[in-house]
C-alpha positions as a Markdown table, in Angstrom:
| # | Residue | x | y | z |
|---|---|---|---|---|
| 1 | Met | 96.9 | 106.7 | 88.2 |
| 2 | Ile | 99.1 | 105.3 | 91.0 |
| 3 | Thr | 102.7 | 106.4 | 91.0 |
| 4 | Leu | 105.5 | 104.9 | 93.0 |
| 5 | Cys | 108.4 | 107.2 | 93.8 |
| 6 | Ile | 111.8 | 106.1 | 95.0 |
| 7 | Pro | 113.9 | 109.1 | 96.2 |
| 8 | Ala | 117.6 | 108.2 | 95.9 |
| 9 | Arg | 120.4 | 110.5 | 96.9 |
| 10 | Leu | 124.2 | 110.0 | 97.3 |
| 11 | Gly | 124.7 | 112.2 | 100.2 |
| 12 | Ser | 123.8 | 109.9 | 103.1 |
| 13 | Thr | 125.7 | 110.9 | 106.2 |
| 14 | Arg | 126.0 | 107.5 | 107.9 |
| 15 | Leu | 126.7 | 105.5 | 104.7 |
| 16 | Pro | 127.6 | 107.6 | 101.7 |
| 17 | Arg | 126.6 | 106.4 | 98.3 |
| 18 | Lys | 124.5 | 103.6 | 99.8 |
| 19 | Val | 121.9 | 103.5 | 97.0 |
| 20 | Leu | 124.7 | 102.5 | 94.6 |
| 21 | Leu | 126.5 | 100.0 | 96.8 |
| 22 | Asp | 126.6 | 96.4 | 95.6 |
| 23 | Leu | 124.1 | 93.9 | 96.9 |
| 24 | Gly | 124.2 | 90.6 | 95.2 |
| 25 | Gly | 125.6 | 92.0 | 92.0 |
| 26 | Lys | 123.1 | 94.9 | 91.8 |
| 27 | Pro | 123.0 | 98.4 | 93.3 |
| 28 | Val | 120.8 | 98.6 | 96.4 |
| 29 | Met | 118.3 | 100.9 | 94.6 |
| 30 | Gln | 117.8 | 98.4 | 91.8 |
| 31 | His | 116.5 | 95.9 | 94.3 |
| 32 | Val | 114.0 | 98.5 | 95.6 |
| 33 | Trp | 112.9 | 99.2 | 92.0 |
| 34 | Glu | 112.5 | 95.5 | 91.1 |
| 35 | Arg | 110.3 | 95.1 | 94.2 |
| 36 | Ala | 108.2 | 98.1 | 93.2 |
| 37 | Arg | 107.7 | 96.6 | 89.8 |
| 38 | Gln | 105.8 | 93.7 | 91.5 |
| 39 | Val | 103.2 | 96.0 | 92.9 |
| 40 | Lys | 100.0 | 95.0 | 91.1 |
| 41 | Gln | 98.1 | 98.3 | 91.4 |
| 42 | Ala | 100.9 | 100.7 | 90.4 |
| 43 | Asn | 100.8 | 102.4 | 87.0 |
| 44 | Arg | 104.2 | 104.1 | 87.1 |
| 45 | Ile | 107.6 | 103.9 | 88.9 |
| 46 | Val | 110.0 | 106.8 | 89.1 |
| 47 | Ile | 113.4 | 107.2 | 90.7 |
| 48 | Leu | 113.9 | 110.8 | 92.0 |
| 49 | Thr | 117.5 | 112.0 | 92.3 |
| 50 | Asp | 119.7 | 115.0 | 92.3 |
| 51 | Ala | 122.8 | 113.1 | 91.2 |
| 52 | Glu | 123.6 | 112.4 | 87.6 |
| 53 | Glu | 125.6 | 109.3 | 88.6 |
| 54 | Val | 122.5 | 107.8 | 90.2 |
| 55 | Ala | 120.5 | 108.7 | 87.2 |
| 56 | Gln | 122.9 | 107.0 | 84.8 |
| 57 | Val | 123.0 | 103.8 | 86.9 |
| 58 | Ala | 119.2 | 103.8 | 87.1 |
| 59 | Arg | 118.8 | 104.2 | 83.4 |
| 60 | Ser | 121.1 | 101.3 | 82.8 |
| 61 | Phe | 118.7 | 98.9 | 84.4 |
| 62 | Gly | 115.6 | 100.5 | 82.7 |
| 63 | Ala | 114.2 | 102.8 | 85.4 |
| 64 | Glu | 112.5 | 106.1 | 84.7 |
| 65 | Ile | 114.3 | 109.1 | 86.2 |
| 66 | Leu | 113.3 | 112.6 | 87.3 |
| 67 | Met | 116.0 | 115.0 | 88.3 |
| 68 | Thr | 115.3 | 117.1 | 91.4 |
| 69 | Ser | 117.0 | 119.9 | 93.3 |
| 70 | Pro | 119.9 | 119.0 | 95.7 |
| 71 | Asp | 118.2 | 121.4 | 98.1 |
| 72 | Cys | 115.3 | 119.1 | 98.9 |
| 73 | Pro | 115.6 | 118.1 | 102.6 |
| 74 | Ser | 113.5 | 115.0 | 102.4 |
| 75 | Gly | 112.0 | 112.4 | 100.1 |
| 76 | Thr | 108.6 | 114.1 | 100.5 |
| 77 | Ala | 110.0 | 117.4 | 99.5 |
| 78 | Arg | 111.7 | 115.8 | 96.5 |
| 79 | Met | 108.4 | 114.3 | 95.4 |
| 80 | Ala | 106.5 | 117.6 | 95.9 |
| 81 | Ser | 109.1 | 119.5 | 93.9 |
| 82 | Val | 108.4 | 117.5 | 90.7 |
| 83 | Leu | 104.7 | 117.0 | 91.2 |
| 84 | Pro | 103.8 | 118.9 | 88.0 |
| 85 | Gln | 105.7 | 116.2 | 86.1 |
| 86 | Leu | 103.8 | 113.4 | 87.9 |
| 87 | Pro | 100.3 | 112.8 | 86.7 |
| 88 | Gly | 98.1 | 110.8 | 89.0 |
| 89 | Glu | 95.9 | 110.8 | 92.1 |
| 90 | Phe | 98.0 | 108.8 | 94.6 |
| 91 | Phe | 101.7 | 108.6 | 95.2 |
| 92 | Leu | 103.8 | 106.2 | 97.3 |
| 93 | Asn | 107.2 | 107.3 | 98.8 |
| 94 | Ile | 109.4 | 104.2 | 98.9 |
| 95 | Gln | 112.8 | 104.5 | 100.6 |
| 96 | Gly | 115.7 | 103.9 | 98.2 |
| 97 | Asp | 117.6 | 101.9 | 100.8 |
| 98 | Glu | 115.1 | 99.2 | 101.6 |
| 99 | Pro | 115.9 | 96.4 | 99.1 |
| 100 | Phe | 113.5 | 93.9 | 100.8 |
| 101 | Ile | 110.4 | 96.1 | 100.8 |
| 102 | Ala | 107.3 | 93.8 | 100.5 |
| 103 | Pro | 105.3 | 94.5 | 97.3 |
| 104 | Ser | 102.2 | 93.1 | 99.0 |
| 105 | Leu | 102.6 | 95.9 | 101.7 |
| 106 | Leu | 102.7 | 98.5 | 99.0 |
| 107 | Asp | 99.6 | 97.1 | 97.4 |
| 108 | Asp | 97.9 | 97.1 | 100.8 |
| 109 | Leu | 98.7 | 100.8 | 101.3 |
| 110 | Ile | 97.1 | 101.5 | 97.9 |
| 111 | Ser | 94.1 | 99.5 | 98.8 |
| 112 | Arg | 93.7 | 101.3 | 102.1 |
| 113 | Trp | 93.7 | 104.7 | 100.2 |
| 114 | Lys | 91.1 | 103.4 | 97.8 |
| 115 | Glu | 88.9 | 102.2 | 100.6 |
| 116 | Thr | 89.1 | 105.2 | 102.8 |
| 117 | Lys | 90.1 | 108.0 | 100.4 |
| 118 | Cys | 92.5 | 109.2 | 103.2 |
| 119 | Ala | 94.9 | 112.0 | 102.5 |
| 120 | Leu | 97.8 | 110.2 | 104.0 |
| 121 | Val | 98.6 | 106.5 | 104.7 |
| 122 | Thr | 101.6 | 104.7 | 106.2 |
| 123 | Ala | 102.5 | 101.3 | 107.7 |
| 124 | Val | 103.0 | 100.0 | 111.3 |
| 125 | Ser | 104.1 | 96.8 | 112.8 |
| 126 | Lys | 103.8 | 95.4 | 116.3 |
| 127 | Ile | 106.8 | 95.8 | 118.7 |
| 128 | Asn | 107.5 | 92.5 | 120.4 |
| 129 | Ser | 110.6 | 93.2 | 122.5 |
| 130 | Thr | 111.7 | 95.7 | 125.1 |
| 131 | Glu | 114.9 | 96.3 | 123.2 |
| 132 | Arg | 113.0 | 97.6 | 120.2 |
| 133 | Leu | 110.6 | 99.6 | 122.4 |
| 134 | Leu | 113.4 | 101.5 | 124.0 |
| 135 | Ala | 115.5 | 102.0 | 120.9 |
| 136 | Thr | 115.5 | 105.6 | 119.6 |
| 137 | Ser | 116.0 | 104.3 | 116.1 |
| 138 | Val | 112.6 | 102.6 | 116.2 |
| 139 | Val | 109.9 | 105.2 | 115.7 |
| 140 | Lys | 106.8 | 104.5 | 117.8 |
| 141 | Val | 103.3 | 105.3 | 116.8 |
| 142 | Val | 100.1 | 105.8 | 118.8 |
| 143 | Arg | 97.0 | 105.0 | 116.9 |
| 144 | Ala | 93.3 | 106.0 | 117.4 |
| 145 | Glu | 90.5 | 103.5 | 117.5 |
| 146 | Asn | 89.9 | 104.0 | 113.8 |
| 147 | Gly | 93.5 | 103.3 | 112.9 |
| 148 | Thr | 94.6 | 106.9 | 112.3 |
| 149 | Thr | 97.8 | 108.2 | 113.8 |
| 150 | Leu | 97.8 | 110.3 | 117.0 |
| 151 | Tyr | 101.6 | 110.8 | 117.4 |
| 152 | Phe | 105.0 | 109.5 | 116.3 |
| 153 | Ser | 107.9 | 109.5 | 118.7 |
| 154 | Arg | 111.4 | 108.0 | 119.3 |
| 155 | Ser | 110.3 | 107.5 | 122.9 |
| 156 | Pro | 108.1 | 104.7 | 124.1 |
| 157 | Ile | 104.5 | 105.9 | 124.1 |
| 158 | Pro | 102.1 | 105.6 | 125.8 |
| 159 | His | 103.8 | 105.5 | 129.3 |
| 160 | Leu | 102.5 | 102.7 | 131.5 |
| 161 | Arg | 102.4 | 104.3 | 134.9 |
| 162 | Gly | 103.5 | 102.1 | 137.8 |
| 163 | Val | 104.6 | 99.3 | 135.4 |
| 164 | Asp | 108.3 | 98.4 | 135.0 |
| 165 | Tyr | 109.7 | 99.0 | 131.4 |
| 166 | Ser | 110.5 | 95.3 | 131.1 |
| 167 | Glu | 106.8 | 94.4 | 131.2 |
| 168 | Trp | 105.4 | 97.1 | 128.9 |
| 169 | Val | 105.3 | 95.0 | 125.7 |
| 170 | Gln | 103.4 | 92.3 | 127.6 |
| 171 | Lys | 100.9 | 94.8 | 129.1 |
| 172 | His | 100.1 | 96.9 | 126.0 |
| 173 | Thr | 100.3 | 96.7 | 122.2 |
| 174 | Tyr | 103.0 | 99.0 | 120.9 |
| 175 | Trp | 103.5 | 99.9 | 117.3 |
| 176 | Ser | 106.6 | 100.8 | 115.3 |
| 177 | His | 106.4 | 103.0 | 112.2 |
| 178 | Leu | 107.7 | 101.9 | 108.8 |
| 179 | Gly | 109.0 | 104.7 | 106.6 |
| 180 | Val | 106.8 | 104.2 | 103.6 |
| 181 | Tyr | 104.2 | 106.9 | 102.9 |
| 182 | Gly | 101.2 | 107.4 | 100.6 |
| 183 | Tyr | 99.8 | 110.8 | 99.7 |
| 184 | Asp | 96.9 | 111.9 | 97.7 |
| 185 | Arg | 97.6 | 114.6 | 95.1 |
| 186 | Ala | 96.2 | 117.6 | 97.1 |
| 187 | Thr | 98.2 | 116.7 | 100.2 |
| 188 | Leu | 101.4 | 116.3 | 98.3 |
| 189 | Ala | 100.8 | 119.6 | 96.4 |
| 190 | Gly | 100.2 | 121.4 | 99.7 |
| 191 | Tyr | 103.4 | 120.1 | 101.4 |
| 192 | Ala | 105.5 | 123.1 | 100.3 |
| 193 | Lys | 103.1 | 125.4 | 102.1 |
| 194 | Leu | 103.5 | 123.6 | 105.4 |
| 195 | Gln | 106.1 | 125.3 | 107.6 |
| 196 | Pro | 108.6 | 123.2 | 109.5 |
| 197 | Thr | 107.4 | 122.7 | 113.1 |
| 198 | Val | 109.0 | 122.4 | 116.6 |
| 199 | Leu | 107.9 | 118.8 | 117.0 |
| 200 | Glu | 109.4 | 117.7 | 113.7 |
| 201 | Thr | 112.7 | 119.4 | 114.6 |
| 202 | Ile | 113.1 | 118.1 | 118.1 |
| 203 | Glu | 112.1 | 114.5 | 117.2 |
| 204 | Ser | 113.8 | 114.6 | 113.8 |
| 205 | Leu | 110.7 | 113.0 | 112.2 |
| 206 | Glu | 109.4 | 114.6 | 109.1 |
| 207 | Gln | 106.0 | 113.0 | 109.4 |
| 208 | Leu | 105.3 | 115.2 | 112.5 |
| 209 | Arg | 105.0 | 118.2 | 110.2 |
| 210 | Phe | 101.7 | 116.8 | 108.9 |
| 211 | Leu | 100.4 | 116.1 | 112.4 |
| 212 | Ala | 101.4 | 119.5 | 113.8 |
| 213 | His | 99.4 | 121.1 | 111.0 |
| 214 | Gly | 96.3 | 119.2 | 111.8 |
| 215 | Gln | 96.6 | 116.3 | 109.3 |
| 216 | Thr | 96.7 | 112.6 | 110.1 |
| 217 | Phe | 97.7 | 109.3 | 108.6 |
| 218 | Gln | 95.6 | 106.2 | 108.1 |
| 219 | Thr | 97.6 | 103.1 | 108.9 |
| 220 | Val | 98.1 | 99.6 | 107.5 |
| 221 | Val | 99.3 | 96.8 | 109.9 |
| 222 | Thr | 102.0 | 94.6 | 108.6 |
| 223 | Asp | 104.3 | 91.8 | 109.7 |
| 224 | Tyr | 107.1 | 93.1 | 107.4 |
| 225 | His | 110.1 | 94.5 | 109.3 |
| 226 | Pro | 112.3 | 96.8 | 107.3 |
| 227 | Val | 115.9 | 96.0 | 106.5 |
| 228 | Ala | 117.1 | 99.5 | 105.7 |
| 229 | Ile | 120.8 | 100.0 | 104.9 |
| 230 | Asp | 122.2 | 102.8 | 107.0 |
| 231 | Thr | 125.6 | 101.5 | 108.1 |
| 232 | Pro | 128.3 | 99.1 | 106.8 |
| 233 | Ala | 127.0 | 96.5 | 109.3 |
| 234 | Asp | 123.5 | 96.9 | 107.8 |
| 235 | Leu | 124.9 | 96.3 | 104.3 |
| 236 | Glu | 126.7 | 93.1 | 105.5 |
| 237 | Ala | 123.5 | 91.8 | 107.1 |
| 238 | Ala | 121.6 | 92.5 | 103.9 |
| 239 | Arg | 124.2 | 90.6 | 101.9 |
| 240 | Lys | 123.8 | 87.6 | 104.2 |
| 241 | Leu | 120.0 | 87.8 | 104.1 |
| 242 | Leu | 120.0 | 88.0 | 100.3 |
């Protein structure tokens, strides 16, 4: 069984209540859920929340809900906390603030897991501009020859010695990370036993916990570029795009 999980919380610091904000007459998270329903290989879709208000709205458009603790620090932790209530072998973590997530990408992530039986899988896209390469909000990924991840960082990596920053994207292929994750059951079950790490804390990137504990991600290359809603400007842009 393949289960898609959509963690949705009200307490966003930059844009409070963003999963319930109106986007074309529907809450943001409903768009995510409707995209998830188009994934061909999924068996189940569940919205995970600690807020009864979110749960009531989600039930109104027909979504399945699981309530979680408000103490969960991340979407991964939220999923791991309810794993006993989630039958299945593979789980996708879909951000509740990405209303334009591509169903085909989610199917590709599932297919990669089926092909490789990897413990973890995520998505990357090519960085084509110096502006995106230098932006700390764009998470960079270094990949091994077999497509697995070596490191995630907010800094441009690798460093091209003796080459001006403005030429880096012409001289080397740089990858950005998309915040959608797939886990096999054993990996998600073991997450609670993984202690927070220095790298995760200083970069503020939860995926580094897995790498620091010796695990790695397989990757899927995509042309999809996320349109996450983190600020009022993002919401306005999404409304125009819709």
